[in-house]
N, C-alpha and C positions, 0 to 999 in steps of 0.2 A: 510949308505943301511938297505938292508927292501926286506925282502922275502917273496916270495908267494905260498903258496899251496895249489892245487885247489882242488876239492872230488867231486862225489855230477854224474858225466858224467854216461852216461849207454845208450840200446838202450831202441829206447819206443816207443807202439804204439801209429798213430797219433790221439789225445784226451787228451791222455798220463800224468803226471804228474813229471816234476823230479827237485828237491831242488836239486843247483848247491853252494856250500861252498869254502870259500878263506877266510886261515887260514895266516893274516901278525907277521910277527916277526923283531923284529931287532928294529930300529929307526920309530916308528912312533908318528906321530905329527897330535894331533887332527883336527887341517885343515884342517889337506889329503883330498880331492875323493877321494873314489873309487868308483871302477863299473869295468860290467864289458860288452867285445868287442866277438868278434863271427870272425870266418872267413868259409865262405865254401870254395873248390878243387875252383879251378879254378877265386878265386874271391877277390878285396883288404877283410883285413879287418876292418868290421862295429861297429858300435859304442848300444851296447843290452840297456841301465844302467848307471848310470853314480850317484850317490851320492856326491853333492858338502857340504852338510851342508843337514840340517834331513831333512826342509824345501822347498832347491832347490834338485834337485832328474829330471830328464833327460832319456827321453825313447827314445828308435828309433823308427819311426814313424811302421815301422811293424812288434811290441811286445808291445803296447801300449794298456793298457784293459785285458791280461795275461798273464805279466809276471814283478811284483812285487818284487825293490828292497829293503836290508833292513839290514842295519846295528850294530851289538852290540862290542862294545866301548868296555868293559869290557873288551871283549874276541879276541878280535879287529879284527873282521871272520865280511865280509859281506854276506850276500846272497840273493842267484837268485830261484826267485818262480816262475817255470817258469808252467802254465796253457797250459790245449789246444791245445797238440803241433801240428806244421805243419811238413812234410819232407822237410819245406823248410827251419826250424830253422836247420837242420842238417849241424854239423860247427864242427869248431873246441873255448872250450868255451874261453878265454884269463881272468883273471885280473886286475888289472891298478891298481895303486896305481898312485897317481900323488901328487905332495904338489912342493912350489916354496917362499922360503921366502930369503931375503939377496941379493936378484937380481939371485937367483942360483933356474932351474924347475925339479925335484925333479918325475924322473921317472922312473917305477922299472912292468916289469910282470912277473908274472908265465908263470910255461909254460903248460900250457893249458892243459884244458879236451874233452874230445873229446860226442857227444853228438851224437847219429840220431838216429831219426825218421822216424820209416814205415809207409807206408799207405796201 
């Protein structure tokens, strides 16, 4: 089992910055992928950023160049630095842990943290 706890959300004006943190605990694998997804009201959950390995990082098209994902393996924590925030970045941000081995897929989600960007 893996438990994920997000923090760092809040209210910010357009053009501002926020940093989200996601602390993982439990059976953490060094080969796991960790990332961030978000869901706006009335919309489907979408990819924000995922770190598969240190050299394999994927970003959603709408956040490229503005958001940066990093991971501290010693602290089992993944971060999302968000800059130049826009009102359309508003939503609940969820941390995700993904791993697979021995034919099994392991997917865990945090409880979500609200990010609101005012215009």
